[in-house]
VMD Tcl script that draws the C-alpha trace (Angstrom):
set ca {
  {0.03 -0.03 -0.15}
  {0.94 3.47 -0.83}
  {1.15 6.08 2.19}
  {-0.34 9.53 1.86}
  {0.41 11.88 4.48}
  {-2.15 14.52 5.78}
  {0.12 17.80 7.20}
  {-2.66 19.73 8.12}
  {-1.62 19.54 12.02}
  {1.67 20.99 10.93}
  {-0.58 24.32 9.88}
  {-2.30 24.07 13.02}
  {0.62 24.18 15.18}
  {2.17 26.91 13.11}
  {-1.46 28.74 13.30}
  {-1.54 28.55 17.30}
  {1.10 31.04 17.30}
  {0.38 33.13 14.24}
  {4.08 32.95 12.69}
  {5.87 30.73 10.27}
  {6.75 27.70 12.24}
  {6.59 25.15 11.70}
  {7.09 25.58 7.99}
  {4.42 23.48 6.19}
  {6.54 23.38 3.06}
  {9.67 22.00 4.63}
  {6.85 19.34 6.16}
  {6.13 18.48 2.54}
  {9.48 17.98 1.62}
  {10.38 15.77 4.45}
  {7.54 13.64 3.45}
  {8.86 13.47 -0.20}
  {12.35 12.80 0.65}
  {11.07 9.66 2.84}
  {9.30 8.18 -0.45}
  {5.63 9.43 0.67}
  {3.25 8.88 -2.40}
  {0.78 12.05 -1.63}
  {0.67 15.05 0.43}
  {-3.00 15.30 1.62}
  {-4.24 18.89 2.76}
  {-7.79 19.74 3.60}
  {-8.95 23.32 2.58}
  {-11.64 23.71 5.11}
  {-14.43 26.46 4.72}
  {-12.96 28.48 7.93}
  {-9.10 27.76 6.85}
  {-8.48 26.84 10.42}
  {-5.10 25.12 9.17}
  {-4.45 24.88 5.98}
  {-4.28 28.44 3.70}
  {-4.98 28.60 0.48}
  {-1.35 30.04 -0.25}
  {-0.23 26.80 1.60}
  {-2.06 24.65 -0.89}
  {-0.75 26.73 -3.76}
  {3.00 26.45 -2.55}
  {2.63 22.48 -2.10}
  {0.83 22.58 -5.51}
  {4.10 24.26 -7.23}
  {6.62 22.00 -5.50}
  {8.57 19.54 -7.96}
  {7.42 15.94 -8.00}
  {4.71 16.28 -5.28}
  {1.77 14.71 -5.69}
  {-0.92 16.94 -4.05}
  {-4.26 15.64 -2.94}
  {-6.69 18.25 -1.69}
  {-9.73 17.62 0.77}
  {-12.41 19.89 0.31}
  {-15.97 20.19 0.74}
  {-18.35 19.78 -2.47}
  {-19.12 23.73 -2.72}
  {-18.87 26.09 -5.59}
  {-15.97 28.04 -3.86}
  {-13.80 24.82 -3.80}
  {-14.51 23.64 -7.08}
  {-13.28 26.88 -8.40}
  {-10.36 26.69 -6.28}
  {-9.49 22.94 -7.57}
  {-9.96 24.05 -10.96}
  {-7.47 26.76 -10.86}
  {-5.16 25.15 -8.92}
  {-5.24 21.74 -10.76}
  {-4.16 19.16 -7.62}
  {-3.21 16.18 -8.83}
  {-6.59 14.71 -7.13}
  {-9.06 16.18 -4.85}
  {-10.99 13.86 -2.20}
  {-14.62 15.08 -1.58}
  {-15.54 15.23 1.91}
  {-18.48 16.20 4.38}
  {-17.73 19.14 6.16}
  {-19.07 20.83 9.67}
  {-17.73 24.18 10.81}
  {-17.86 23.05 14.31}
  {-16.39 19.62 14.17}
  {-12.79 18.71 15.65}
  {-12.07 16.47 12.55}
  {-14.41 14.76 9.73}
  {-17.27 13.10 11.64}
  {-18.49 10.52 8.73}
  {-18.48 9.79 5.22}
  {-20.08 12.15 2.48}
  {-23.76 11.23 1.75}
  {-23.28 10.75 -1.98}
  {-26.30 8.75 -2.46}
  {-28.64 11.67 -1.05}
  {-27.44 14.13 -3.74}
  {-26.23 12.34 -6.48}
  {-27.28 14.71 -9.17}
  {-25.24 17.03 -7.39}
  {-22.15 15.10 -7.28}
  {-22.44 14.01 -10.99}
  {-22.45 17.80 -11.86}
  {-19.58 18.59 -9.52}
  {-17.02 16.01 -10.44}
  {-17.41 16.54 -14.39}
  {-15.21 19.73 -14.69}
  {-12.78 18.34 -12.37}
  {-12.57 14.95 -14.09}
  {-12.40 16.99 -17.73}
  {-9.21 18.80 -16.08}
  {-7.85 15.40 -15.58}
  {-7.93 15.67 -11.66}
  {-8.43 12.25 -9.89}
  {-11.66 12.37 -7.79}
  {-12.42 10.40 -5.12}
  {-15.44 10.46 -2.42}
  {-14.67 9.93 1.35}
  {-17.56 7.71 2.43}
  {-18.19 5.39 4.91}
  {-18.39 1.61 4.23}
  {-21.52 1.40 3.07}
  {-22.91 -0.36 0.01}
  {-25.53 2.34 -1.26}
  {-22.74 5.00 -0.76}
  {-20.51 2.88 -2.98}
  {-23.28 2.12 -5.64}
  {-23.96 6.09 -5.64}
  {-20.32 6.80 -6.63}
  {-19.60 4.05 -9.04}
  {-22.70 6.63 -11.07}
  {-20.47 9.70 -10.70}
  {-17.76 8.83 -13.04}
  {-14.98 9.43 -10.03}
  {-12.37 6.79 -10.31}
  {-11.96 6.19 -6.52}
  {-13.52 6.18 -3.36}
  {-11.79 6.84 0.12}
  {-13.10 4.41 2.89}
  {-14.12 6.05 6.38}
  {-12.00 3.74 8.85}
  {-12.93 6.01 12.02}
  {-15.42 3.00 13.06}
  {-12.73 0.24 12.83}
  {-9.92 2.87 14.29}
  {-12.23 3.13 17.37}
  {-13.35 -0.41 17.57}
  {-9.50 -1.51 17.57}
  {-9.05 -3.81 20.48}
  {-12.22 -4.09 21.41}
  {-14.94 -6.40 21.15}
  {-16.30 -4.45 17.96}
  {-13.20 -4.67 16.15}
  {-14.04 -7.80 14.27}
  {-17.20 -6.67 13.12}
  {-16.17 -3.02 12.16}
  {-13.17 -4.55 10.36}
  {-15.23 -6.80 8.04}
  {-17.50 -4.35 7.32}
  {-14.50 -2.10 5.96}
  {-13.22 -5.27 4.17}
  {-16.51 -6.23 2.91}
  {-17.19 -2.61 1.35}
  {-13.49 -2.44 -0.07}
  {-14.37 -5.80 -2.30}
  {-17.76 -4.37 -3.03}
  {-16.30 -1.31 -4.53}
  {-13.75 -3.06 -6.47}
  {-16.20 -5.26 -8.15}
  {-17.69 -2.08 -9.39}
  {-14.47 -1.08 -10.93}
  {-13.45 1.44 -8.38}
  {-10.18 1.89 -6.78}
  {-10.16 2.14 -3.13}
  {-8.09 4.33 -0.66}
  {-8.68 4.48 3.02}
  {-8.20 6.71 6.05}
  {-9.23 8.18 9.30}
  {-8.06 7.52 12.61}
  {-5.28 5.15 11.59}
  {-2.13 4.83 13.69}
  {0.79 2.57 14.20}
  {-1.15 -0.04 15.89}
  {-4.26 -0.42 13.93}
  {-3.02 -0.07 10.57}
  {-1.29 -3.53 10.13}
  {-4.54 -5.03 9.80}
  {-5.17 -2.80 6.75}
  {-3.25 -5.46 4.69}
  {-6.04 -8.01 5.28}
  {-7.98 -6.10 2.81}
  {-7.31 -6.94 -0.80}
  {-5.92 -4.25 -3.28}
  {-5.88 -1.18 -1.42}
  {-4.26 1.28 -2.90}
  {-3.40 4.22 -0.67}
  {-3.72 5.20 3.41}
  {-4.15 8.81 3.90}
  {-2.64 9.43 7.48}
  {-2.28 12.38 9.29}
  {-2.58 13.19 12.99}
  {-0.83 9.56 14.22}
  {2.15 10.69 12.23}
  {2.17 14.28 13.46}
  {1.98 13.26 17.01}
  {4.61 10.72 16.87}
  {6.85 13.26 15.23}
  {7.01 15.56 18.29}
  {9.02 12.71 19.95}
  {10.79 11.16 17.28}
  {11.05 13.57 14.47}
  {8.81 13.92 11.32}
  {11.30 12.05 9.05}
  {11.39 8.77 11.50}
  {7.74 9.20 11.81}
  {7.07 9.12 8.17}
  {9.77 6.40 7.85}
  {7.96 4.11 10.73}
  {4.62 4.48 9.12}
  {5.88 3.78 5.31}
  {7.52 0.64 6.46}
  {4.09 -0.41 8.15}
  {2.31 0.54 4.83}
  {4.62 -1.54 2.81}
  {4.34 -4.55 5.07}
}
mol new
graphics top color blue
foreach p $ca { graphics top sphere $p radius 0.5 }
foreach p [lrange $ca 0 end-1] q [lrange $ca 1 end] { graphics top cylinder $p $q radius 0.2 }
display resetview
């Protein structure tokens, strides 16, 4: 499996003091040197961590693949069409949430989703939908023209080490296989850490894991380069 590193919380720390440290671009470069496939950033409506200038600067870095997480809004579509990141991941967004709480309801807004992704795909931007491991949502995504889904691993991550782990994991695994039968490529992420990520190898043909918080948290103690390398090793198995 490939590793995409979400560096949002480097920006969270920077913004806590309103200065320039830690440098988000330096963080992206460290990840790239470590062999990370993708740099992921979530440009939120309230710009609580990543700013427009951050996304633009990362996009300009040579040989860095930018995955822009964003809400399905007109503003974000305009930014993506102008910036032309290598990939976008469409996510739900609530202003008051600490982190993304669940998957996007594609089924409930299928017509809008189809219209939203069309100009992105026409610009050769790789589109994915961040969804719960739900067959109805997967079926809906298959009708949009997007080639990828990213499965929300939050329920599995929260259940890890408890009696609910096996059920949550089997739901995740079953959803991945169901999606692949539709011809969709499958990424996964949310809440994955150095302990629970190992079971992702039991899910066939996962393309990429997007992991952020646990890597940035570990980097406080061992440094970003070491934290990324450790996770990359676990992803590679």
